[in-house]
DRENKOLKE-399663 format. One record per residue (C-alpha): x, z, y; residue in three letters. Coordinates in steps of 0.5 Angstrom, whole numbers, plus 500, padded with zeros to 3 digits. Each point is the difference from the previous one (the first is absolute). Layout:
N
+-----+-----+-----+------+
!   X !   Z !   Y ! rest !
+-----+-----+-----+------+
!   X !   Z !   Y !  ALA !
...
+-----+-----+-----+------+
***
This chain:
345
+-----+-----+-----+------+
!   X !   Z !   Y ! rest !
+-----+-----+-----+------+
! 500 ! 500 ! 500 !  TYR !
! 505 ! 502 ! 505 !  LEU !
! 506 ! 495 ! 499 !  ALA !
! 495 ! 494 ! 501 !  PRO !
! 498 ! 503 ! 507 !  LEU !
! 508 ! 501 ! 502 !  GLY !
! 500 ! 507 ! 499 !  ILE !
! 506 ! 503 ! 498 !  PRO !
! 499 ! 506 ! 494 !  SER !
! 504 ! 504 ! 496 !  THR !
! 499 ! 504 ! 494 !  ARG !
! 503 ! 507 ! 499 !  HIS !
! 500 ! 504 ! 493 !  GLU !
! 502 ! 507 ! 499 !  LYS !
! 497 ! 501 ! 494 !  VAL !
! 499 ! 493 ! 495 !  LYS !
! 494 ! 497 ! 501 !  ASP !
! 498 ! 504 ! 506 !  ARG !
! 500 ! 495 ! 505 !  THR !
! 500 ! 501 ! 507 !  ASN !
! 499 ! 493 ! 505 !  LEU !
! 502 ! 500 ! 507 !  VAL !
! 499 ! 494 ! 505 !  ALA !
! 502 ! 500 ! 507 !  ARG !
! 497 ! 496 ! 506 !  ILE !
! 503 ! 499 ! 506 !  GLY !
! 507 ! 504 ! 502 !  SER !
! 502 ! 505 ! 505 !  GLY !
! 497 ! 506 ! 502 !  SER !
! 495 ! 504 ! 500 !  PRO !
! 499 ! 500 ! 493 !  ARG !
! 493 ! 501 ! 497 !  LEU !
! 499 ! 501 ! 492 !  ILE !
! 494 ! 499 ! 497 !  ILE !
! 500 ! 503 ! 493 !  VAL !
! 495 ! 499 ! 494 !  GLY !
! 501 ! 502 ! 493 !  HIS !
! 499 ! 495 ! 494 !  ILE !
! 499 ! 506 ! 494 !  ASP !
! 494 ! 503 ! 498 !  THR !
! 497 ! 506 ! 496 !  VAL !
! 498 ! 499 ! 493 !  PRO !
! 493 ! 496 ! 499 !  ALA !
! 497 ! 506 ! 497 !  GLY !
! 492 ! 500 ! 497 !  ASP !
! 494 ! 497 ! 503 !  GLY !
! 501 ! 493 ! 502 !  TRP !
! 495 ! 495 ! 500 !  GLU !
! 505 ! 494 ! 501 !  THR !
! 507 ! 499 ! 497 !  ASP !
! 504 ! 505 ! 505 !  PRO !
! 506 ! 496 ! 500 !  PHE !
! 497 ! 493 ! 501 !  THR !
! 497 ! 499 ! 508 !  ALA !
! 493 ! 499 ! 499 !  VAL !
! 496 ! 497 ! 507 !  GLU !
! 493 ! 502 ! 500 !  LYS !
! 495 ! 501 ! 506 !  ASP !
! 506 ! 499 ! 505 !  GLY !
! 504 ! 505 ! 497 !  LYS !
! 506 ! 500 ! 495 !  LEU !
! 500 ! 505 ! 494 !  TYR !
! 506 ! 502 ! 497 !  GLY !
! 506 ! 506 ! 499 !  ARG !
! 504 ! 500 ! 507 !  GLY !
! 495 ! 496 ! 504 !  THR !
! 499 ! 505 ! 505 !  THR !
! 507 ! 504 ! 498 !  ASP !
! 503 ! 496 ! 502 !  ASP !
! 501 ! 493 ! 498 !  LYS !
! 494 ! 498 ! 505 !  GLY !
! 504 ! 503 ! 506 !  ALA !
! 506 ! 497 ! 497 !  THR !
! 497 ! 493 ! 500 !  ALA !
! 497 ! 501 ! 507 !  SER !
! 507 ! 501 ! 502 !  MET !
! 503 ! 494 ! 497 !  LEU !
! 494 ! 496 ! 503 !  LEU !
! 502 ! 503 ! 507 !  ALA !
! 507 ! 498 ! 498 !  ALA !
! 498 ! 493 ! 500 !  ARG !
! 498 ! 500 ! 507 !  TYR !
! 506 ! 504 ! 503 !  LEU !
! 504 ! 495 ! 497 !  LYS !
! 497 ! 494 ! 503 !  GLU !
! 500 ! 504 ! 507 !  HIS !
! 507 ! 503 ! 498 !  GLU !
! 503 ! 497 ! 507 !  SER !
! 495 ! 504 ! 504 !  GLU !
! 503 ! 507 ! 497 !  LEU !
! 505 ! 504 ! 503 !  GLY !
! 502 ! 504 ! 494 !  GLY !
! 500 ! 500 ! 493 !  GLU !
! 494 ! 501 ! 495 !  ALA !
! 502 ! 503 ! 493 !  THR !
! 495 ! 499 ! 495 !  ILE !
! 501 ! 504 ! 493 !  VAL !
! 496 ! 500 ! 494 !  ALA !
! 503 ! 507 ! 497 !  ALA !
! 500 ! 502 ! 493 !  ALA !
! 499 ! 507 ! 497 !  ASP !
! 495 ! 503 ! 505 !  GLU !
! 496 ! 503 ! 495 !  GLU !
! 505 ! 504 ! 497 !  ARG !
! 504 ! 503 ! 506 !  GLY !
! 503 ! 493 ! 503 !  SER !
! 507 ! 502 ! 497 !  LYS !
! 501 ! 493 ! 498 !  ALA !
! 496 ! 497 ! 506 !  GLY !
! 500 ! 502 ! 507 !  MET !
! 505 ! 507 ! 499 !  VAL !
! 505 ! 495 ! 497 !  TYR !
! 499 ! 495 ! 506 !  LEU !
! 501 ! 504 ! 505 !  VAL !
! 505 ! 505 ! 498 !  GLU !
! 504 ! 494 ! 498 !  GLU !
! 499 ! 497 ! 507 !  GLY !
! 497 ! 493 ! 497 !  ILE !
! 494 ! 502 ! 505 !  VAL !
! 500 ! 503 ! 506 !  THR !
! 496 ! 499 ! 507 !  GLY !
! 497 ! 503 ! 506 !  ASP !
! 493 ! 500 ! 498 !  TYR !
! 497 ! 500 ! 493 !  ALA !
! 492 ! 499 ! 498 !  ILE !
! 498 ! 502 ! 493 !  ILE !
! 494 ! 496 ! 498 !  PRO !
! 499 ! 505 ! 494 !  ASP !
! 494 ! 505 ! 502 !  ALA !
! 494 ! 496 ! 500 !  ALA !
! 495 ! 501 ! 506 !  SER !
! 497 ! 493 ! 501 !  ASP !
! 505 ! 501 ! 507 !  MET !
! 495 ! 505 ! 502 !  LYS !
! 506 ! 505 ! 500 !  LYS !
! 507 ! 501 ! 502 !  VAL !
! 504 ! 505 ! 496 !  PHE !
! 505 ! 503 ! 504 !  ILE !
! 501 ! 507 ! 497 !  ALA !
! 501 ! 502 ! 492 !  GLU !
! 501 ! 507 ! 497 !  LYS !
! 506 ! 502 ! 496 !  ALA !
! 500 ! 500 ! 493 !  ALA !
! 503 ! 506 ! 496 !  LEU !
! 500 ! 499 ! 493 !  PHE !
! 503 ! 506 ! 496 !  THR !
! 500 ! 503 ! 493 !  GLN !
! 500 ! 507 ! 498 !  ILE !
! 503 ! 502 ! 493 !  THR !
! 498 ! 507 ! 497 !  SER !
! 504 ! 503 ! 494 !  TYR !
! 498 ! 505 ! 495 !  GLY !
! 501 ! 502 ! 493 !  LYS !
! 497 ! 496 ! 494 !  GLN !
! 497 ! 505 ! 495 !  ALA !
! 494 ! 499 ! 495 !  HIS !
! 493 ! 500 ! 503 !  GLY !
! 498 ! 506 ! 496 !  SER !
! 505 ! 504 ! 503 !  THR !
! 500 ! 498 ! 507 !  PRO !
! 503 ! 507 ! 502 !  GLU !
! 507 ! 497 ! 497 !  LYS !
! 500 ! 494 ! 505 !  GLY !
! 500 ! 499 ! 507 !  VAL !
! 494 ! 495 ! 502 !  ASN !
! 503 ! 494 ! 504 !  ALA !
! 493 ! 497 ! 502 !  ILE !
! 497 ! 507 ! 502 !  LYS !
! 506 ! 502 ! 504 !  ASN !
! 500 ! 493 ! 504 !  LEU !
! 492 ! 501 ! 501 !  MET !
! 502 ! 506 ! 504 !  GLU !
! 504 ! 495 ! 504 !  VAL !
! 496 ! 495 ! 501 !  LEU !
! 494 ! 504 ! 502 !  GLN !
! 504 ! 503 ! 506 !  ARG !
! 502 ! 493 ! 502 !  ILE !
! 493 ! 498 ! 500 !  ASP !
! 499 ! 505 ! 505 !  ARG !
! 506 ! 499 ! 504 !  MET !
! 499 ! 497 ! 507 !  THR !
! 504 ! 495 ! 504 !  PHE !
! 503 ! 501 ! 507 !  ASP !
! 497 ! 494 ! 503 !  VAL !
! 493 ! 499 ! 498 !  THR !
! 497 ! 495 ! 506 !  GLU !
! 502 ! 493 ! 502 !  HIS !
! 496 ! 496 ! 505 !  GLY !
! 500 ! 494 ! 495 !  LEU !
! 501 ! 503 ! 493 !  LEU !
! 496 ! 504 ! 496 !  SER !
! 502 ! 507 ! 498 !  ALA !
! 506 ! 501 ! 495 !  PRO !
! 499 ! 500 ! 493 !  THR !
! 502 ! 503 ! 493 !  TYR !
! 499 ! 496 ! 493 !  ASN !
! 502 ! 503 ! 493 !  LEU !
! 501 ! 494 ! 497 !  GLY !
! 502 ! 501 ! 493 !  MET !
! 502 ! 506 ! 495 !  ILE !
! 504 ! 500 ! 494 !  GLN !
! 501 ! 506 ! 495 !  GLY !
! 500 ! 502 ! 493 !  GLY !
! 501 ! 497 ! 494 !  VAL !
! 494 ! 503 ! 496 !  ALA !
! 494 ! 505 ! 501 !  PRO !
! 503 ! 505 ! 495 !  ASN !
! 507 ! 500 ! 504 !  VAL !
! 501 ! 504 ! 506 !  VAL !
! 503 ! 495 ! 505 !  PRO !
! 507 ! 500 ! 502 !  ALA !
! 500 ! 495 ! 505 !  ARG !
! 495 ! 497 ! 505 !  CYS !
! 500 ! 495 ! 506 !  THR !
! 496 ! 499 ! 505 !  ALA !
! 500 ! 494 ! 505 !  ASP !
! 497 ! 500 ! 507 !  LEU !
! 499 ! 496 ! 506 !  ASP !
! 500 ! 502 ! 507 !  MET !
! 498 ! 496 ! 506 !  ARG !
! 502 ! 503 ! 507 !  TYR !
! 500 ! 499 ! 507 !  LEU !
! 505 ! 498 ! 505 !  PRO !
! 503 ! 506 ! 503 !  GLY !
! 500 ! 504 ! 493 !  ASP !
! 506 ! 499 ! 496 !  SER !
! 502 ! 500 ! 492 !  ALA !
! 505 ! 505 ! 501 !  GLU !
! 494 ! 505 ! 503 !  THR !
! 496 ! 498 ! 494 !  ILE !
! 505 ! 501 ! 495 !  LEU !
! 502 ! 507 ! 503 !  LYS !
! 493 ! 502 ! 499 !  LYS !
! 500 ! 497 ! 493 !  MET !
! 506 ! 504 ! 498 !  GLU !
! 498 ! 506 ! 503 !  GLY !
! 494 ! 500 ! 495 !  ILE !
! 504 ! 499 ! 494 !  CYS !
! 505 ! 505 ! 502 !  ARG !
! 494 ! 505 ! 501 !  ASP !
! 497 ! 499 ! 493 !  VAL !
! 506 ! 501 ! 497 !  GLU !
! 501 ! 507 ! 503 !  LYS !
! 493 ! 501 ! 498 !  GLU !
! 501 ! 497 ! 493 !  LEU !
! 507 ! 502 ! 498 !  PRO !
! 500 ! 495 ! 494 !  ASP !
! 498 ! 494 ! 504 !  ALA !
! 505 ! 495 ! 502 !  ARG !
! 498 ! 494 ! 505 !  PHE !
! 504 ! 494 ! 502 !  GLU !
! 498 ! 496 ! 506 !  LEU !
! 502 ! 493 ! 501 !  LYS !
! 498 ! 494 ! 505 !  VAL !
! 498 ! 493 ! 496 !  THR !
! 499 ! 496 ! 506 !  MET !
! 500 ! 502 ! 508 !  ALA !
! 499 ! 495 ! 506 !  ASP !
! 498 ! 502 ! 507 !  THR !
! 494 ! 500 ! 505 !  PRO !
! 500 ! 494 ! 505 !  ILE !
! 497 ! 499 ! 506 !  GLU !
! 500 ! 494 ! 506 !  LEU !
! 498 ! 501 ! 507 !  PRO !
! 493 ! 497 ! 501 !  GLU !
! 503 ! 497 ! 506 !  ASP !
! 506 ! 497 ! 497 !  HIS !
! 501 ! 492 ! 501 !  PRO !
! 498 ! 498 ! 493 !  LEU !
! 494 ! 504 ! 500 !  VAL !
! 497 ! 497 ! 506 !  LYS !
! 502 ! 493 ! 498 !  ALA !
! 496 ! 501 ! 494 !  ILE !
! 494 ! 504 ! 503 !  VAL !
! 500 ! 495 ! 506 !  GLU !
! 501 ! 493 ! 496 !  GLU !
! 495 ! 502 ! 495 !  THR !
! 495 ! 502 ! 505 !  ALA !
! 501 ! 493 ! 504 !  SER !
! 499 ! 496 ! 493 !  ALA !
! 494 ! 504 ! 497 !  VAL !
! 497 ! 503 ! 505 !  GLY !
! 501 ! 507 ! 498 !  ALA !
! 506 ! 505 ! 500 !  ALA !
! 503 ! 503 ! 494 !  PRO !
! 499 ! 508 ! 500 !  GLU !
! 507 ! 504 ! 500 !  ILE !
! 500 ! 504 ! 494 !  ALA !
! 504 ! 504 ! 495 !  GLY !
! 501 ! 500 ! 492 !  MET !
! 501 ! 505 ! 495 !  SER !
! 504 ! 495 ! 495 !  GLY !
! 507 ! 497 ! 501 !  SER !
! 502 ! 493 ! 501 !  THR !
! 506 ! 496 ! 501 !  VAL !
! 499 ! 501 ! 508 !  ALA !
! 503 ! 507 ! 498 !  LYS !
! 507 ! 497 ! 498 !  PHE !
! 500 ! 496 ! 506 !  CYS !
! 499 ! 506 ! 505 !  MET !
! 505 ! 504 ! 496 !  THR !
! 505 ! 494 ! 502 !  HIS !
! 498 ! 500 ! 507 !  GLY !
! 495 ! 494 ! 500 !  ILE !
! 494 ! 501 ! 503 !  PRO !
! 494 ! 499 ! 495 !  ALA !
! 493 ! 500 ! 499 !  VAL !
! 495 ! 498 ! 495 !  ASN !
! 494 ! 494 ! 502 !  PHE !
! 497 ! 496 ! 495 !  ALA !
! 494 ! 496 ! 497 !  PRO !
! 496 ! 502 ! 494 !  GLY !
! 494 ! 505 ! 499 !  GLU !
! 502 ! 507 ! 500 !  GLU !
! 499 ! 504 ! 493 !  HIS !
! 501 ! 494 ! 495 !  VAL !
! 507 ! 500 ! 499 !  ALA !
! 502 ! 503 ! 493 !  HIS !
! 493 ! 499 ! 498 !  MET !
! 496 ! 495 ! 495 !  ALA !
! 498 ! 494 ! 503 !  ASN !
! 504 ! 500 ! 506 !  GLU !
! 499 ! 495 ! 505 !  PHE !
! 502 ! 497 ! 507 !  VAL !
! 495 ! 496 ! 504 !  ARG !
! 504 ! 493 ! 501 !  ILE !
! 498 ! 500 ! 507 !  ASP !
! 503 ! 507 ! 502 !  SER !
! 507 ! 497 ! 497 !  LEU !
! 499 ! 494 ! 505 !  VAL !
! 498 ! 504 ! 506 !  GLU !
! 506 ! 505 ! 498 !  PHE !
! 505 ! 494 ! 500 !  ALA !
! 497 ! 498 ! 507 !  TYR !
! 501 ! 506 ! 503 !  VAL !
! 507 ! 501 ! 497 !  LEU !
! 502 ! 494 ! 504 !  THR !
! 498 ! 503 ! 506 !  ARG !
! 503 ! 506 ! 499 !  ILE !
! 507 ! 497 ! 498 !  VAL !
! 500 ! 495 ! 506 !  SER !
! 498 ! 506 ! 505 !  ARG !
! 506 ! 504 ! 497 !  LEU !
! 505 ! 495 ! 499 !  LEU !
! 499 ! 497 ! 507 !  LYS !
+-----+-----+-----+------+
***
């Protein structure tokens, strides 16, 4: 698609067969990055069509990834065609990225591309939080994933007094963490911080006192709070329970952590998106925040101002019978060309 249009592109792989495609239009600065991702989550159950065959019906495309995120990536490529035709009018460089590995943490995708300096810029637009262009997401909560391991002593289930029950001890820790408070609980664009106990694994049989149990937790906290503060509270709970239950022993480790991000509402990138969208479709998108994490975070932590702005319906990503309206993809491509042209004057 790109080569016949005269758009140069390169392929990059940190992991074999996890390919990232990077295309560039124009040159110099400022530089605007537009990042879609081409991987998907598994199909799951409940589909009325083949999830990996695009099916067009009633002005919609059905299939896994149509909204998250191949539809938006197709819009980017459509916009790239127009931008190439008007390349002489650009006063900077537009970098189009079709990234891998977004659904699994982006280590082989945007993390790799940014850390290696393959992709860099002055602005970034991430069309990955579907809102039918009704929202510009300028803030994201931080994600802090932890695992707590409880160590006990194995014994026969008929003589539990001879063992130390790792599951029961861990329950005491988890109940206290459930009552734990965050230092920052309010934000103008983001919902309250959350805690989810996602997995518990322990024991070998009902008639054996469990000697080991692990729990995996997901915490999402707000700008102004910190992982260090939260971890200190969790460590304190573990140590308190160890003092109260002398045979208990706990180990806390971080399995994944990122940081909260927030871009000012009056940033030139935000203003360009809001004003050009309003001019093109007659309605300005709402300024918003999101609880999840996107590759905008990797851009921001490397000094590239980034926001999420995308076509597609909310709440259909990762679901059975995922779809996207075709007209929304065309409209997004048009709006995107206006935003790029403005930022790269």
